[in-house]
CHARMM internal coordinates of N, CA and C (Angstrom, degrees):
IC EDIT
DIST 1 N 1 CA 1.4632
DIST 1 CA 1 C 1.4840
ANGL 1 N 1 CA 1 C 110.10
DIST 1 C 2 N 1.3184
ANGL 1 CA 1 C 2 N 116.88
DIHE 1 N 1 CA 1 C 2 N 151.76
DIST 2 N 2 CA 1.4632
ANGL 1 C 2 N 2 CA 123.29
DIHE 1 CA 1 C 2 N 2 CA -175.67
DIST 2 CA 2 C 1.5341
ANGL 2 N 2 CA 2 C 106.94
DIHE 1 C 2 N 2 CA 2 C -121.22
DIST 2 C 3 N 1.3406
ANGL 2 CA 2 C 3 N 113.84
DIHE 2 N 2 CA 2 C 3 N 127.22
DIST 3 N 3 CA 1.4525
ANGL 2 C 3 N 3 CA 120.55
DIHE 2 CA 2 C 3 N 3 CA 177.29
DIST 3 CA 3 C 1.5188
ANGL 3 N 3 CA 3 C 108.65
DIHE 2 C 3 N 3 CA 3 C -100.55
DIST 3 C 4 N 1.3413
ANGL 3 CA 3 C 4 N 116.97
DIHE 3 N 3 CA 3 C 4 N 127.99
DIST 4 N 4 CA 1.4759
ANGL 3 C 4 N 4 CA 121.41
DIHE 3 CA 3 C 4 N 4 CA -179.90
DIST 4 CA 4 C 1.5403
ANGL 4 N 4 CA 4 C 107.55
DIHE 3 C 4 N 4 CA 4 C -121.38
DIST 4 C 5 N 1.3621
ANGL 4 CA 4 C 5 N 113.91
DIHE 4 N 4 CA 4 C 5 N 158.31
DIST 5 N 5 CA 1.4554
ANGL 4 C 5 N 5 CA 118.98
DIHE 4 CA 4 C 5 N 5 CA 177.93
DIST 5 CA 5 C 1.5213
ANGL 5 N 5 CA 5 C 108.48
DIHE 4 C 5 N 5 CA 5 C -142.06
DIST 5 C 6 N 1.3344
ANGL 5 CA 5 C 6 N 115.83
DIHE 5 N 5 CA 5 C 6 N 161.75
DIST 6 N 6 CA 1.4295
ANGL 5 C 6 N 6 CA 123.44
DIHE 5 CA 5 C 6 N 6 CA 170.81
DIST 6 CA 6 C 1.5155
ANGL 6 N 6 CA 6 C 107.52
DIHE 5 C 6 N 6 CA 6 C -153.08
DIST 6 C 7 N 1.3527
ANGL 6 CA 6 C 7 N 114.92
DIHE 6 N 6 CA 6 C 7 N 150.55
DIST 7 N 7 CA 1.4460
ANGL 6 C 7 N 7 CA 119.21
DIHE 6 CA 6 C 7 N 7 CA 172.95
DIST 7 CA 7 C 1.5024
ANGL 7 N 7 CA 7 C 109.43
DIHE 6 C 7 N 7 CA 7 C -65.09
DIST 7 C 8 N 1.2950
ANGL 7 CA 7 C 8 N 117.40
DIHE 7 N 7 CA 7 C 8 N 152.14
DIST 8 N 8 CA 1.4757
ANGL 7 C 8 N 8 CA 121.19
DIHE 7 CA 7 C 8 N 8 CA -177.45
DIST 8 CA 8 C 1.5230
ANGL 8 N 8 CA 8 C 115.01
DIHE 7 C 8 N 8 CA 8 C -58.91
DIST 8 C 9 N 1.3374
ANGL 8 CA 8 C 9 N 115.93
DIHE 8 N 8 CA 8 C 9 N -27.18
DIST 9 N 9 CA 1.4762
ANGL 8 C 9 N 9 CA 119.12
DIHE 8 CA 8 C 9 N 9 CA -178.04
DIST 9 CA 9 C 1.5213
ANGL 9 N 9 CA 9 C 113.44
DIHE 8 C 9 N 9 CA 9 C -99.78
DIST 9 C 10 N 1.3612
ANGL 9 CA 9 C 10 N 117.90
DIHE 9 N 9 CA 9 C 10 N 4.71
DIST 10 N 10 CA 1.4631
ANGL 9 C 10 N 10 CA 122.23
DIHE 9 CA 9 C 10 N 10 CA 179.65
DIST 10 CA 10 C 1.5054
ANGL 10 N 10 CA 10 C 111.14
DIHE 9 C 10 N 10 CA 10 C -101.60
DIST 10 C 11 N 1.3264
ANGL 10 CA 10 C 11 N 116.01
DIHE 10 N 10 CA 10 C 11 N 169.36
DIST 11 N 11 CA 1.4752
ANGL 10 C 11 N 11 CA 119.44
DIHE 10 CA 10 C 11 N 11 CA 179.23
DIST 11 CA 11 C 1.5367
ANGL 11 N 11 CA 11 C 112.78
DIHE 10 C 11 N 11 CA 11 C -114.22
DIST 11 C 12 N 1.3218
ANGL 11 CA 11 C 12 N 117.22
DIHE 11 N 11 CA 11 C 12 N -21.24
DIST 12 N 12 CA 1.4502
ANGL 11 C 12 N 12 CA 121.24
DIHE 11 CA 11 C 12 N 12 CA -174.31
DIST 12 CA 12 C 1.5424
ANGL 12 N 12 CA 12 C 111.29
DIHE 11 C 12 N 12 CA 12 C -93.94
DIST 12 C 13 N 1.3459
ANGL 12 CA 12 C 13 N 115.30
DIHE 12 N 12 CA 12 C 13 N 131.41
DIST 13 N 13 CA 1.4794
ANGL 12 C 13 N 13 CA 122.02
DIHE 12 CA 12 C 13 N 13 CA 178.19
DIST 13 CA 13 C 1.5266
ANGL 13 N 13 CA 13 C 108.93
DIHE 12 C 13 N 13 CA 13 C -84.20
DIST 13 C 14 N 1.3573
ANGL 13 CA 13 C 14 N 115.62
DIHE 13 N 13 CA 13 C 14 N 141.05
DIST 14 N 14 CA 1.4407
ANGL 13 C 14 N 14 CA 122.45
DIHE 13 CA 13 C 14 N 14 CA 178.07
DIST 14 CA 14 C 1.5322
ANGL 14 N 14 CA 14 C 109.68
DIHE 13 C 14 N 14 CA 14 C -121.97
DIST 14 C 15 N 1.3386
ANGL 14 CA 14 C 15 N 115.66
DIHE 14 N 14 CA 14 C 15 N 154.56
DIST 15 N 15 CA 1.4607
ANGL 14 C 15 N 15 CA 118.87
DIHE 14 CA 14 C 15 N 15 CA 178.19
DIST 15 CA 15 C 1.5626
ANGL 15 N 15 CA 15 C 108.38
DIHE 14 C 15 N 15 CA 15 C -71.88
DIST 15 C 16 N 1.3325
ANGL 15 CA 15 C 16 N 115.50
DIHE 15 N 15 CA 15 C 16 N 135.46
DIST 16 N 16 CA 1.4644
ANGL 15 C 16 N 16 CA 121.72
DIHE 15 CA 15 C 16 N 16 CA -176.84
DIST 16 CA 16 C 1.5480
ANGL 16 N 16 CA 16 C 109.27
DIHE 15 C 16 N 16 CA 16 C -72.81
DIST 16 C 17 N 1.3406
ANGL 16 CA 16 C 17 N 119.12
DIHE 16 N 16 CA 16 C 17 N 121.23
DIST 17 N 17 CA 1.4598
ANGL 16 C 17 N 17 CA 120.37
DIHE 16 CA 16 C 17 N 17 CA -178.23
DIST 17 CA 17 C 1.5223
ANGL 17 N 17 CA 17 C 114.35
DIHE 16 C 17 N 17 CA 17 C -84.69
DIST 17 C 18 N 1.3052
ANGL 17 CA 17 C 18 N 117.43
DIHE 17 N 17 CA 17 C 18 N -15.70
DIST 18 N 18 CA 1.4555
ANGL 17 C 18 N 18 CA 121.87
DIHE 17 CA 17 C 18 N 18 CA -176.39
DIST 18 CA 18 C 1.5169
ANGL 18 N 18 CA 18 C 109.75
DIHE 17 C 18 N 18 CA 18 C 125.60
DIST 18 C 19 N 1.2949
ANGL 18 CA 18 C 19 N 116.73
DIHE 18 N 18 CA 18 C 19 N 152.51
DIST 19 N 19 CA 1.4490
ANGL 18 C 19 N 19 CA 121.45
DIHE 18 CA 18 C 19 N 19 CA -175.16
DIST 19 CA 19 C 1.5269
ANGL 19 N 19 CA 19 C 112.77
DIHE 18 C 19 N 19 CA 19 C -61.04
DIST 19 C 20 N 1.3608
ANGL 19 CA 19 C 20 N 115.72
DIHE 19 N 19 CA 19 C 20 N -39.87
DIST 20 N 20 CA 1.4602
ANGL 19 C 20 N 20 CA 118.96
DIHE 19 CA 19 C 20 N 20 CA -176.70
DIST 20 CA 20 C 1.5385
ANGL 20 N 20 CA 20 C 113.04
DIHE 19 C 20 N 20 CA 20 C -72.83
DIST 20 C 21 N 1.3214
ANGL 20 CA 20 C 21 N 118.44
DIHE 20 N 20 CA 20 C 21 N -22.19
DIST 21 N 21 CA 1.4578
ANGL 20 C 21 N 21 CA 122.27
DIHE 20 CA 20 C 21 N 21 CA -177.50
DIST 21 CA 21 C 1.5398
ANGL 21 N 21 CA 21 C 113.71
DIHE 20 C 21 N 21 CA 21 C -96.46
DIST 21 C 22 N 1.3387
ANGL 21 CA 21 C 22 N 116.49
DIHE 21 N 21 CA 21 C 22 N -2.51
DIST 22 N 22 CA 1.4765
ANGL 21 C 22 N 22 CA 119.68
DIHE 21 CA 21 C 22 N 22 CA 178.40
DIST 22 CA 22 C 1.5267
ANGL 22 N 22 CA 22 C 109.80
DIHE 21 C 22 N 22 CA 22 C -69.87
DIST 22 C 23 N 1.3200
ANGL 22 CA 22 C 23 N 116.03
DIHE 22 N 22 CA 22 C 23 N 136.39
DIST 23 N 23 CA 1.4820
ANGL 22 C 23 N 23 CA 121.09
DIHE 22 CA 22 C 23 N 23 CA 178.58
DIST 23 CA 23 C 1.5133
ANGL 23 N 23 CA 23 C 111.57
DIHE 22 C 23 N 23 CA 23 C -85.11
DIST 23 C 24 N 1.3548
ANGL 23 CA 23 C 24 N 117.42
DIHE 23 N 23 CA 23 C 24 N -22.47
DIST 24 N 24 CA 1.4498
ANGL 23 C 24 N 24 CA 120.93
DIHE 23 CA 23 C 24 N 24 CA -179.04
DIST 24 CA 24 C 1.5260
ANGL 24 N 24 CA 24 C 107.38
DIHE 23 C 24 N 24 CA 24 C -119.03
DIST 24 C 25 N 1.3153
ANGL 24 CA 24 C 25 N 115.07
DIHE 24 N 24 CA 24 C 25 N 165.49
DIST 25 N 25 CA 1.4756
ANGL 24 C 25 N 25 CA 120.91
DIHE 24 CA 24 C 25 N 25 CA -179.29
DIST 25 CA 25 C 1.5120
ANGL 25 N 25 CA 25 C 108.55
DIHE 24 C 25 N 25 CA 25 C -68.45
DIST 25 C 26 N 1.3375
ANGL 25 CA 25 C 26 N 115.69
DIHE 25 N 25 CA 25 C 26 N 146.13
DIST 26 N 26 CA 1.4834
ANGL 25 C 26 N 26 CA 119.13
DIHE 25 CA 25 C 26 N 26 CA 178.92
DIST 26 CA 26 C 1.5241
ANGL 26 N 26 CA 26 C 110.56
DIHE 25 C 26 N 26 CA 26 C -69.85
DIST 26 C 27 N 1.3375
ANGL 26 CA 26 C 27 N 118.10
DIHE 26 N 26 CA 26 C 27 N -17.52
DIST 27 N 27 CA 1.4650
ANGL 26 C 27 N 27 CA 120.07
DIHE 26 CA 26 C 27 N 27 CA 176.74
DIST 27 CA 27 C 1.4973
ANGL 27 N 27 CA 27 C 113.43
DIHE 26 C 27 N 27 CA 27 C -69.72
DIST 27 C 28 N 1.3401
ANGL 27 CA 27 C 28 N 118.23
DIHE 27 N 27 CA 27 C 28 N -18.20
DIST 28 N 28 CA 1.4506
ANGL 27 C 28 N 28 CA 123.10
DIHE 27 CA 27 C 28 N 28 CA -179.00
DIST 28 CA 28 C 1.5066
ANGL 28 N 28 CA 28 C 111.79
DIHE 27 C 28 N 28 CA 28 C -92.89
DIST 28 C 29 N 1.3389
ANGL 28 CA 28 C 29 N 118.37
DIHE 28 N 28 CA 28 C 29 N 7.26
DIST 29 N 29 CA 1.4956
ANGL 28 C 29 N 29 CA 120.40
DIHE 28 CA 28 C 29 N 29 CA -174.36
DIST 29 CA 29 C 1.4963
ANGL 29 N 29 CA 29 C 109.78
DIHE 28 C 29 N 29 CA 29 C -126.60
DIST 29 C 30 N 1.3388
ANGL 29 CA 29 C 30 N 114.50
DIHE 29 N 29 CA 29 C 30 N 158.60
DIST 30 N 30 CA 1.4676
ANGL 29 C 30 N 30 CA 125.10
DIHE 29 CA 29 C 30 N 30 CA 168.24
DIST 30 CA 30 C 1.5510
ANGL 30 N 30 CA 30 C 106.95
DIHE 29 C 30 N 30 CA 30 C -100.59
DIST 30 C 31 N 1.3122
ANGL 30 CA 30 C 31 N 116.19
DIHE 30 N 30 CA 30 C 31 N 150.22
DIST 31 N 31 CA 1.4456
ANGL 30 C 31 N 31 CA 120.44
DIHE 30 CA 30 C 31 N 31 CA 178.55
DIST 31 CA 31 C 1.5249
ANGL 31 N 31 CA 31 C 109.37
DIHE 30 C 31 N 31 CA 31 C -129.79
DIST 31 C 32 N 1.3337
ANGL 31 CA 31 C 32 N 115.32
DIHE 31 N 31 CA 31 C 32 N 156.95
DIST 32 N 32 CA 1.4347
ANGL 31 C 32 N 32 CA 120.55
DIHE 31 CA 31 C 32 N 32 CA 174.59
DIST 32 CA 32 C 1.5216
ANGL 32 N 32 CA 32 C 109.21
DIHE 31 C 32 N 32 CA 32 C -150.35
DIST 32 C 33 N 1.3248
ANGL 32 CA 32 C 33 N 117.26
DIHE 32 N 32 CA 32 C 33 N 160.50
DIST 33 N 33 CA 1.4455
ANGL 32 C 33 N 33 CA 122.42
DIHE 32 CA 32 C 33 N 33 CA -174.94
DIST 33 CA 33 C 1.5439
ANGL 33 N 33 CA 33 C 108.95
DIHE 32 C 33 N 33 CA 33 C -123.91
DIST 33 C 34 N 1.3395
ANGL 33 CA 33 C 34 N 115.86
DIHE 33 N 33 CA 33 C 34 N 129.18
DIST 34 N 34 CA 1.4416
ANGL 33 C 34 N 34 CA 122.21
DIHE 33 CA 33 C 34 N 34 CA -179.23
DIST 34 CA 34 C 1.5319
ANGL 34 N 34 CA 34 C 111.31
DIHE 33 C 34 N 34 CA 34 C -119.09
DIST 34 C 35 N 1.3201
ANGL 34 CA 34 C 35 N 118.47
DIHE 34 N 34 CA 34 C 35 N 161.87
DIST 35 N 35 CA 1.4512
ANGL 34 C 35 N 35 CA 119.20
DIHE 34 CA 34 C 35 N 35 CA 172.78
DIST 35 CA 35 C 1.5379
ANGL 35 N 35 CA 35 C 110.25
DIHE 34 C 35 N 35 CA 35 C -73.19
DIST 35 C 36 N 1.3372
ANGL 35 CA 35 C 36 N 117.29
DIHE 35 N 35 CA 35 C 36 N 175.02
DIST 36 N 36 CA 1.4506
ANGL 35 C 36 N 36 CA 121.44
DIHE 35 CA 35 C 36 N 36 CA -172.67
DIST 36 CA 36 C 1.5218
ANGL 36 N 36 CA 36 C 113.63
DIHE 35 C 36 N 36 CA 36 C -58.31
DIST 36 C 37 N 1.3024
ANGL 36 CA 36 C 37 N 117.61
DIHE 36 N 36 CA 36 C 37 N -40.38
DIST 37 N 37 CA 1.4887
ANGL 36 C 37 N 37 CA 121.46
DIHE 36 CA 36 C 37 N 37 CA -178.41
DIST 37 CA 37 C 1.5207
ANGL 37 N 37 CA 37 C 113.24
DIHE 36 C 37 N 37 CA 37 C -87.29
DIST 37 C 38 N 1.3057
ANGL 37 CA 37 C 38 N 115.92
DIHE 37 N 37 CA 37 C 38 N 3.90
DIST 38 N 38 CA 1.4389
ANGL 37 C 38 N 38 CA 124.41
DIHE 37 CA 37 C 38 N 38 CA 175.86
DIST 38 CA 38 C 1.5352
ANGL 38 N 38 CA 38 C 113.39
DIHE 37 C 38 N 38 CA 38 C 58.75
DIST 38 C 39 N 1.3150
ANGL 38 CA 38 C 39 N 117.16
DIHE 38 N 38 CA 38 C 39 N 38.27
DIST 39 N 39 CA 1.4520
ANGL 38 C 39 N 39 CA 121.09
DIHE 38 CA 38 C 39 N 39 CA 178.17
DIST 39 CA 39 C 1.5212
ANGL 39 N 39 CA 39 C 111.87
DIHE 38 C 39 N 39 CA 39 C -105.50
DIST 39 C 40 N 1.2955
ANGL 39 CA 39 C 40 N 118.54
DIHE 39 N 39 CA 39 C 40 N -21.74
DIST 40 N 40 CA 1.4516
ANGL 39 C 40 N 40 CA 122.34
DIHE 39 CA 39 C 40 N 40 CA -176.44
DIST 40 CA 40 C 1.5365
ANGL 40 N 40 CA 40 C 110.91
DIHE 39 C 40 N 40 CA 40 C -128.99
DIST 40 C 41 N 1.3456
ANGL 40 CA 40 C 41 N 114.01
DIHE 40 N 40 CA 40 C 41 N 130.41
DIST 41 N 41 CA 1.4719
ANGL 40 C 41 N 41 CA 118.67
DIHE 40 CA 40 C 41 N 41 CA 179.11
DIST 41 CA 41 C 1.5413
ANGL 41 N 41 CA 41 C 106.39
DIHE 40 C 41 N 41 CA 41 C -85.63
DIST 41 C 42 N 1.3381
ANGL 41 CA 41 C 42 N 115.41
DIHE 41 N 41 CA 41 C 42 N 120.16
DIST 42 N 42 CA 1.4851
ANGL 41 C 42 N 42 CA 121.35
DIHE 41 CA 41 C 42 N 42 CA -179.94
DIST 42 CA 42 C 1.5343
ANGL 42 N 42 CA 42 C 111.08
DIHE 41 C 42 N 42 CA 42 C -85.33
DIST 42 C 43 N 1.3069
ANGL 42 CA 42 C 43 N 115.58
DIHE 42 N 42 CA 42 C 43 N -37.70
DIST 43 N 43 CA 1.4887
ANGL 42 C 43 N 43 CA 120.63
DIHE 42 CA 42 C 43 N 43 CA 178.68
DIST 43 CA 43 C 1.5434
ANGL 43 N 43 CA 43 C 106.92
DIHE 42 C 43 N 43 CA 43 C -132.30
DIST 43 C 44 N 1.3185
ANGL 43 CA 43 C 44 N 115.34
DIHE 43 N 43 CA 43 C 44 N 122.96
DIST 44 N 44 CA 1.4753
ANGL 43 C 44 N 44 CA 118.76
DIHE 43 CA 43 C 44 N 44 CA 178.56
DIST 44 CA 44 C 1.5507
ANGL 44 N 44 CA 44 C 110.86
DIHE 43 C 44 N 44 CA 44 C -68.51
DIST 44 C 45 N 1.2863
ANGL 44 CA 44 C 45 N 115.50
DIHE 44 N 44 CA 44 C 45 N 177.06
DIST 45 N 45 CA 1.4745
ANGL 44 C 45 N 45 CA 122.21
DIHE 44 CA 44 C 45 N 45 CA -179.90
DIST 45 CA 45 C 1.4948
ANGL 45 N 45 CA 45 C 112.70
DIHE 44 C 45 N 45 CA 45 C -50.40
DIST 45 C 46 N 1.3368
ANGL 45 CA 45 C 46 N 116.96
DIHE 45 N 45 CA 45 C 46 N 130.54
DIST 46 N 46 CA 1.4608
ANGL 45 C 46 N 46 CA 121.93
DIHE 45 CA 45 C 46 N 46 CA 178.77
DIST 46 CA 46 C 1.5036
ANGL 46 N 46 CA 46 C 110.94
DIHE 45 C 46 N 46 CA 46 C -166.70
DIST 46 C 47 N 1.3075
ANGL 46 CA 46 C 47 N 116.79
DIHE 46 N 46 CA 46 C 47 N -179.30
DIST 47 N 47 CA 1.4630
ANGL 46 C 47 N 47 CA 119.70
DIHE 46 CA 46 C 47 N 47 CA 177.27
DIST 47 CA 47 C 1.5285
ANGL 47 N 47 CA 47 C 111.00
DIHE 46 C 47 N 47 CA 47 C -78.27
DIST 47 C 48 N 1.3289
ANGL 47 CA 47 C 48 N 117.19
DIHE 47 N 47 CA 47 C 48 N 169.48
DIST 48 N 48 CA 1.4845
ANGL 47 C 48 N 48 CA 123.47
DIHE 47 CA 47 C 48 N 48 CA -171.69
DIST 48 CA 48 C 1.5176
ANGL 48 N 48 CA 48 C 108.82
DIHE 47 C 48 N 48 CA 48 C -61.70
DIST 48 C 49 N 1.3218
ANGL 48 CA 48 C 49 N 120.00
DIHE 48 N 48 CA 48 C 49 N -45.91
DIST 49 N 49 CA 1.4433
ANGL 48 C 49 N 49 CA 123.64
DIHE 48 CA 48 C 49 N 49 CA -175.78
DIST 49 CA 49 C 1.5234
ANGL 49 N 49 CA 49 C 111.08
DIHE 48 C 49 N 49 CA 49 C -61.11
DIST 49 C 50 N 1.3136
ANGL 49 CA 49 C 50 N 117.33
DIHE 49 N 49 CA 49 C 50 N -46.31
DIST 50 N 50 CA 1.4565
ANGL 49 C 50 N 50 CA 122.99
DIHE 49 CA 49 C 50 N 50 CA -179.50
DIST 50 CA 50 C 1.5386
ANGL 50 N 50 CA 50 C 111.58
DIHE 49 C 50 N 50 CA 50 C -59.63
DIST 50 C 51 N 1.3422
ANGL 50 CA 50 C 51 N 115.17
DIHE 50 N 50 CA 50 C 51 N -46.44
DIST 51 N 51 CA 1.4655
ANGL 50 C 51 N 51 CA 120.63
DIHE 50 CA 50 C 51 N 51 CA -174.56
DIST 51 CA 51 C 1.5565
ANGL 51 N 51 CA 51 C 108.28
DIHE 50 C 51 N 51 CA 51 C -70.90
DIST 51 C 52 N 1.3247
ANGL 51 CA 51 C 52 N 116.77
DIHE 51 N 51 CA 51 C 52 N -41.38
DIST 52 N 52 CA 1.4781
ANGL 51 C 52 N 52 CA 118.53
DIHE 51 CA 51 C 52 N 52 CA -179.15
DIST 52 CA 52 C 1.5184
ANGL 52 N 52 CA 52 C 112.51
DIHE 51 C 52 N 52 CA 52 C -70.30
DIST 52 C 53 N 1.3214
ANGL 52 CA 52 C 53 N 118.24
DIHE 52 N 52 CA 52 C 53 N -29.57
DIST 53 N 53 CA 1.4540
ANGL 52 C 53 N 53 CA 121.33
DIHE 52 CA 52 C 53 N 53 CA 175.19
DIST 53 CA 53 C 1.5128
ANGL 53 N 53 CA 53 C 110.35
DIHE 52 C 53 N 53 CA 53 C -63.51
DIST 53 C 54 N 1.3402
ANGL 53 CA 53 C 54 N 117.15
DIHE 53 N 53 CA 53 C 54 N -44.07
DIST 54 N 54 CA 1.4671
ANGL 53 C 54 N 54 CA 122.78
DIHE 53 CA 53 C 54 N 54 CA 177.63
DIST 54 CA 54 C 1.5367
ANGL 54 N 54 CA 54 C 111.28
DIHE 53 C 54 N 54 CA 54 C -66.66
DIST 54 C 55 N 1.3436
ANGL 54 CA 54 C 55 N 116.79
DIHE 54 N 54 CA 54 C 55 N -38.87
DIST 55 N 55 CA 1.4493
ANGL 54 C 55 N 55 CA 122.16
DIHE 54 CA 54 C 55 N 55 CA 176.52
DIST 55 CA 55 C 1.5193
ANGL 55 N 55 CA 55 C 111.53
DIHE 54 C 55 N 55 CA 55 C -58.27
DIST 55 C 56 N 1.3232
ANGL 55 CA 55 C 56 N 116.36
DIHE 55 N 55 CA 55 C 56 N -45.85
DIST 56 N 56 CA 1.4669
ANGL 55 C 56 N 56 CA 120.12
DIHE 55 CA 55 C 56 N 56 CA 177.97
DIST 56 CA 56 C 1.5092
ANGL 56 N 56 CA 56 C 113.74
DIHE 55 C 56 N 56 CA 56 C -65.75
DIST 56 C 57 N 1.3437
ANGL 56 CA 56 C 57 N 117.50
DIHE 56 N 56 CA 56 C 57 N -35.23
DIST 57 N 57 CA 1.4349
ANGL 56 C 57 N 57 CA 121.25
DIHE 56 CA 56 C 57 N 57 CA 175.39
DIST 57 CA 57 C 1.5457
ANGL 57 N 57 CA 57 C 111.51
DIHE 56 C 57 N 57 CA 57 C -63.42
DIST 57 C 58 N 1.3027
ANGL 57 CA 57 C 58 N 116.33
DIHE 57 N 57 CA 57 C 58 N -45.12
DIST 58 N 58 CA 1.4821
ANGL 57 C 58 N 58 CA 121.59
DIHE 57 CA 57 C 58 N 58 CA 179.24
DIST 58 CA 58 C 1.5415
ANGL 58 N 58 CA 58 C 109.63
DIHE 57 C 58 N 58 CA 58 C -62.10
DIST 58 C 59 N 1.2977
ANGL 58 CA 58 C 59 N 116.10
DIHE 58 N 58 CA 58 C 59 N -45.36
DIST 59 N 59 CA 1.4804
ANGL 58 C 59 N 59 CA 120.06
DIHE 58 CA 58 C 59 N 59 CA -179.07
DIST 59 CA 59 C 1.5296
ANGL 59 N 59 CA 59 C 111.11
DIHE 58 C 59 N 59 CA 59 C -63.60
DIST 59 C 60 N 1.3159
ANGL 59 CA 59 C 60 N 117.33
DIHE 59 N 59 CA 59 C 60 N -41.11
DIST 60 N 60 CA 1.4317
ANGL 59 C 60 N 60 CA 122.40
DIHE 59 CA 59 C 60 N 60 CA 179.66
DIST 60 CA 60 C 1.5204
ANGL 60 N 60 CA 60 C 111.22
DIHE 59 C 60 N 60 CA 60 C -60.19
DIST 60 C 61 N 1.3112
ANGL 60 CA 60 C 61 N 118.80
DIHE 60 N 60 CA 60 C 61 N -49.26
DIST 61 N 61 CA 1.4515
ANGL 60 C 61 N 61 CA 121.45
DIHE 60 CA 60 C 61 N 61 CA -178.34
DIST 61 CA 61 C 1.5181
ANGL 61 N 61 CA 61 C 112.24
DIHE 60 C 61 N 61 CA 61 C -74.32
DIST 61 C 62 N 1.3371
ANGL 61 CA 61 C 62 N 117.32
DIHE 61 N 61 CA 61 C 62 N -24.63
DIST 62 N 62 CA 1.4831
ANGL 61 C 62 N 62 CA 120.20
DIHE 61 CA 61 C 62 N 62 CA 177.46
DIST 62 CA 62 C 1.5395
ANGL 62 N 62 CA 62 C 110.89
DIHE 61 C 62 N 62 CA 62 C -68.94
DIST 62 C 63 N 1.3386
ANGL 62 CA 62 C 63 N 117.68
DIHE 62 N 62 CA 62 C 63 N -35.63
DIST 63 N 63 CA 1.4516
ANGL 62 C 63 N 63 CA 122.79
DIHE 62 CA 62 C 63 N 63 CA -176.84
DIST 63 CA 63 C 1.5139
ANGL 63 N 63 CA 63 C 113.81
DIHE 62 C 63 N 63 CA 63 C -98.37
DIST 63 C 64 N 1.2838
ANGL 63 CA 63 C 64 N 118.10
DIHE 63 N 63 CA 63 C 64 N 0.77
DIST 64 N 64 CA 1.4387
ANGL 63 C 64 N 64 CA 124.76
DIHE 63 CA 63 C 64 N 64 CA -175.40
DIST 64 CA 64 C 1.5341
ANGL 64 N 64 CA 64 C 112.87
DIHE 63 C 64 N 64 CA 64 C -69.46
DIST 64 C 65 N 1.3105
ANGL 64 CA 64 C 65 N 116.44
DIHE 64 N 64 CA 64 C 65 N -39.42
DIST 65 N 65 CA 1.4299
ANGL 64 C 65 N 65 CA 126.05
DIHE 64 CA 64 C 65 N 65 CA -169.10
DIST 65 CA 65 C 1.4708
ANGL 65 N 65 CA 65 C 117.34
DIHE 64 C 65 N 65 CA 65 C -57.75
END
COOR INIT
IC SEED 1 N 1 CA 1 C
IC BUILD
């Protein structure tokens, strides 16, 4: 899965480098989650906590089997 972010006033999505490498606060950004080939949006635009909660749910059920 691919996590992307953009500043709230921008239009272009960027690949998320990691929390420690972000130059701005994560509170000033929107996030979204895509599949590996970046063709399907798994989680629409939302805040970091919402998107990461869904990411963890997907990972849990993916490895549960």
